[in-house]
C-alpha positions in Angstrom: 67.3 -123.1 -56.2 67.3 -126.8 -55.4 63.6 -126.7 -54.6 62.9 -125.3 -58.1 65.0 -128.1 -59.6 62.7 -130.7 -57.9 59.5 -128.9 -58.4 59.7 -128.6 -62.2 59.9 -132.3 -62.8 57.1 -133.0 -60.4 54.9 -130.4 -62.1 55.7 -131.8 -65.5 55.0 -135.3 -64.3 51.7 -134.2 -62.8 50.6 -132.5 -66.0 51.5 -135.6 -68.0 49.5 -137.8 -65.5 46.6 -135.4 -65.7 46.6 -135.3 -69.5 46.8 -139.1 -69.7 43.9 -139.5 -67.4 41.6 -137.2 -69.4 39.8 -138.1 -72.6 37.0 -136.7 -74.6 34.1 -138.6 -76.3 32.3 -136.6 -78.9 28.7 -136.9 -80.1 29.7 -139.3 -83.0 31.3 -141.8 -80.7 30.9 -144.3 -77.9 33.8 -145.5 -75.8 34.9 -148.4 -73.6 37.4 -148.0 -70.8 39.6 -151.2 -70.6 41.9 -152.3 -67.8 44.2 -155.1 -68.7 41.8 -156.1 -71.5 38.7 -156.1 -69.3 35.8 -153.7 -69.7 35.6 -151.3 -66.8 33.4 -148.6 -68.0 31.0 -147.9 -70.9 30.7 -144.3 -72.0 27.7 -143.6 -74.3 27.3 -139.9 -73.7 29.6 -137.2 -75.2 31.8 -135.2 -72.8 34.9 -135.0 -70.8 35.8 -138.2 -68.9 38.7 -139.6 -66.7 40.6 -142.9 -66.5 43.4 -144.3 -64.5 46.6 -143.3 -66.4 49.0 -145.9 -67.7 46.7 -148.7 -66.5 43.4 -148.1 -68.3 43.0 -147.5 -72.0 40.1 -146.1 -74.1 38.7 -147.7 -77.2 36.4 -145.6 -79.4 33.6 -146.9 -81.6 31.6 -145.0 -84.2 28.0 -144.4 -83.2 26.9 -143.3 -86.6 25.2 -145.4 -89.3 27.9 -147.3 -91.2 27.8 -148.9 -94.7 29.4 -152.1 -96.0 29.8 -153.1 -99.7 29.9 -156.9 -100.1 32.0 -158.7 -102.6 30.1 -160.1 -105.7 28.9 -163.6 -105.1 27.2 -166.2 -107.3 23.7 -167.4 -106.5 21.6 -170.1 -108.1 17.9 -169.4 -108.2 15.4 -172.3 -108.5 15.5 -172.1 -112.3 19.3 -173.0 -112.2 20.2 -169.8 -114.0 23.2 -168.6 -112.1 23.5 -164.9 -111.3 26.3 -162.7 -109.8 25.0 -160.2 -107.2 26.6 -157.7 -104.9 24.9 -155.9 -102.1 25.5 -153.1 -99.6 24.3 -152.9 -96.0 23.7 -150.1 -93.6 24.2 -150.9 -90.0 25.2 -149.4 -86.6 26.8 -150.7 -83.4 23.9 -151.3 -81.1 25.8 -152.7 -78.0 29.5 -151.8 -77.8 30.1 -154.3 -75.0 28.7 -157.2 -77.0 30.5 -156.0 -80.1 33.8 -155.9 -78.2 33.3 -159.3 -76.8 32.3 -160.7 -80.3 35.2 -159.2 -82.4 37.8 -158.6 -79.7 40.5 -156.1 -80.5 39.9 -156.3 -84.3 37.6 -153.3 -84.1 35.2 -152.2 -86.9 37.2 -154.0 -89.6 36.7 -157.3 -87.9 33.1 -156.5 -87.3 32.6 -155.8 -91.1 34.2 -159.1 -91.9 31.9 -160.9 -89.5 28.9 -159.1 -90.9 29.8 -159.9 -94.5 30.1 -163.5 -93.4 26.5 -163.3 -92.3 25.2 -161.4 -95.3 26.6 -163.6 -98.1 25.0 -166.9 -96.8 21.7 -165.1 -96.1 21.7 -163.7 -99.7 22.4 -167.1 -101.1 19.7 -168.7 -99.0 16.9 -166.2 -99.8 17.7 -165.9 -103.5 18.1 -169.7 -103.9 14.9 -170.6 -102.1 12.2 -172.6 -103.8 10.0 -170.5 -106.0 12.5 -167.8 -106.4 13.6 -167.6 -110.1 15.9 -165.2 -111.9 12.9 -163.4 -113.3 11.6 -163.0 -109.7 14.9 -161.4 -108.7 14.8 -159.0 -111.6 11.1 -158.1 -111.2 9.2 -155.9 -108.8 9.4 -158.7 -106.2 13.0 -157.8 -105.7 12.1 -155.4 -102.9 10.3 -158.2 -101.0 13.4 -160.3 -101.3 15.7 -157.5 -100.0 13.4 -157.0 -97.0 13.6 -160.7 -96.2 17.4 -160.6 -96.4 17.4 -157.6 -94.1 15.2 -159.3 -91.5 17.2 -162.5 -91.4 20.6 -160.7 -91.4 19.3 -158.5 -88.5 18.5 -161.5 -86.4 21.9 -163.1 -86.9 23.9 -159.9 -86.6 22.3 -159.1 -83.2 24.7 -161.7 -81.6 27.6 -159.3 -82.7 26.0 -156.3 -81.1 25.2 -154.9 -84.5 21.8 -153.7 -85.8 21.3 -154.2 -89.6 19.1 -151.4 -90.8 18.9 -152.2 -94.5 20.3 -154.5 -97.2 20.0 -153.7 -100.9 21.1 -155.5 -104.0 23.2 -153.2 -106.2 23.8 -155.2 -109.4 22.5 -158.5 -110.7 24.6 -159.9 -113.7 25.2 -163.1 -115.4 28.6 -164.9 -114.8 31.2 -164.0 -117.4 31.3 -167.5 -118.8 27.6 -167.4 -119.5 27.5 -163.9 -121.0 28.7 -164.9 -124.5 26.2 -167.8 -124.7 23.4 -165.6 -123.5 24.3 -162.9 -126.0 24.5 -165.4 -128.8 21.1 -166.8 -127.9 19.6 -163.3 -127.8 21.2 -162.4 -131.1 19.8 -165.7 -132.6 16.3 -164.9 -131.3 16.4 -161.3 -132.6 17.6 -162.5 -136.0 14.8 -165.1 -136.1 12.3 -162.5 -135.3 13.7 -160.2 -137.9 13.6 -162.9 -140.5 10.0 -163.6 -139.6 9.1 -160.0 -139.9 10.8 -159.7 -143.2 9.0 -162.8 -144.5 5.7 -161.4 -143.4 6.5 -158.0 -144.9 7.5 -159.6 -148.2 4.3 -161.7 -148.2 2.2 -158.5 -147.6 4.1 -156.7 -150.3 3.4 -159.5 -152.8 -0.3 -159.3 -152.0 -0.3 -155.6 -152.4 1.6 -155.8 -155.8 -0.7 -158.6 -157.0 -3.7 -156.6 -156.1 -2.3 -153.5 -157.8 -1.4 -155.4 -161.0 -4.9 -156.9 -161.0 -6.4 -153.5 -160.5 -4.3 -152.1 -163.4 -5.3 -154.9 -165.7 -9.0 -154.4 -164.9 -8.8 -150.6 -165.3 -6.9 -150.8 -168.6 -9.3 -153.5 -169.9 -12.3 -151.5 -168.9 -10.8 -148.4 -170.5 -10.0 -150.2 -173.7 -13.5 -151.7 -173.8 -15.1 -148.4 -173.3 -12.7 -146.8 -175.9 -13.6 -149.5 -178.4 -17.3 -149.0 -177.8 -17.0 -145.2 -178.1 -14.8 -145.6 -181.2 -17.3 -148.1 -182.8 -20.2 -145.8 -182.0 -18.2 -142.9 -183.5 -17.3 -144.8 -186.6 -20.9 -145.9 -187.0 -22.1 -142.4 -186.6 -19.4 -141.1 -189.1 -20.4 -143.8 -191.6 -24.0 -142.9 -191.2 -23.2 -139.2 -191.8 -21.1 -140.1 -194.9 -23.8 -142.4 -196.2 -26.4 -139.8 -195.7 -24.3 -137.1 -197.3 -23.0 -139.2 -200.2 -26.4 -140.8 -200.8 -27.7 -137.4 -201.8 -25.2 -137.1 -204.7 -23.8 -140.4 -206.1 -21.5 -138.7 -208.6 -19.9 -136.5 -206.0 -19.4 -139.6 -203.8 -17.5 -141.4 -206.5 -15.4 -138.3 -207.2 -14.5 -137.9 -203.5 -13.7 -141.5 -203.2 -11.3 -141.3 -206.2 -9.7 -138.2 -204.8 -9.1 -140.0 -201.5 -7.6 -142.9 -203.3 -5.3 -140.6 -205.3 -4.1 -138.9 -202.1 -3.4 -142.2 -200.3 -1.7 -143.8 -203.4 0.5 -140.8 -204.2 1.3 -139.8 -200.6 5.0 -140.9 -200.6 7.4 -138.9 -202.8 9.0 -142.0 -204.3 5.8 -143.8 -205.0 5.8 -145.9 -208.1 2.6 -147.3 -209.7 2.4 -149.7 -212.6 -1.0 -149.2 -214.1 -2.6 -148.6 -217.5 -3.3 -144.9 -218.4 -6.8 -145.7 -219.6 -7.7 -147.5 -216.3 -10.9 -146.5 -214.4 -8.5 -145.4 -211.6 -7.6 -142.3 -213.7 -11.1 -141.6 -214.9 -11.4 -138.2 -213.2 -7.8 -137.2 -214.1 -8.1 -138.0 -217.8 -11.0 -135.7 -218.5 -9.8 -132.8 -216.5 -7.0 -131.7 -218.7 -4.4 -132.8 -216.2 -1.3 -134.6 -217.4 -1.2 -138.2 -216.5 2.3 -139.3 -215.6 4.0 -141.8 -217.8 3.8 -145.4 -216.7 6.7 -146.6 -214.7 9.1 -149.0 -216.3 
């Protein structure tokens, strides 16, 4: 019974020691075995591994491709037009020993801070170089600039045991204090262009209206001229016909002319004529037996 009392604690202690000496590294990780802060073993292959319990500790590092979003920073291209840019980088831990020595116990968070401290100056230096304007940054040459940033950041990050795979600019904006001035200038330019377009349109409309008015005047004038010519020719032809017809019978012509004069003179219902009854005007009425109206008072 006493043996069992001693055996159980020994077994439990043995199991605890065994469990504390065993650790697993999966395929997404690499590990360092540290003893009193010093690196004793580098494990880069996944599997089951052992360490000295209570003396050694294991630090795990991600072996996958990691990403880092940088904070927005201001850059000043060669045309002195300030821009606010932010970027993201993809990187991986290339050498865990060198990374541990560079960042210490801070781990991946400290490594990201050190990497951001490399990326921001590199972005400022590349985008602020001679010949790089804001239009260059916003044009198709942007890819070339990002490749240059990646290459320079890769060289500097190698001292941290990191491999920078890619750096890309996410957004390129104007500083807040410059937005209103820029928008006001853009609005003024658009309004000026709109005013110019309206002025050109009004000028073109005036030309069209003037040409149309001129065409109308010419057409009406031509039409009236042709109408007067036709009317004159018709009157001449009519007069010729009348002259030819009336010339054949002079008495009938005088009778027709008198009848026409009567019709025109007495056309209105309230017509009043002051004339002598024995006037030549009533020549054809007096001999026809028709009653001649009494002279008006």
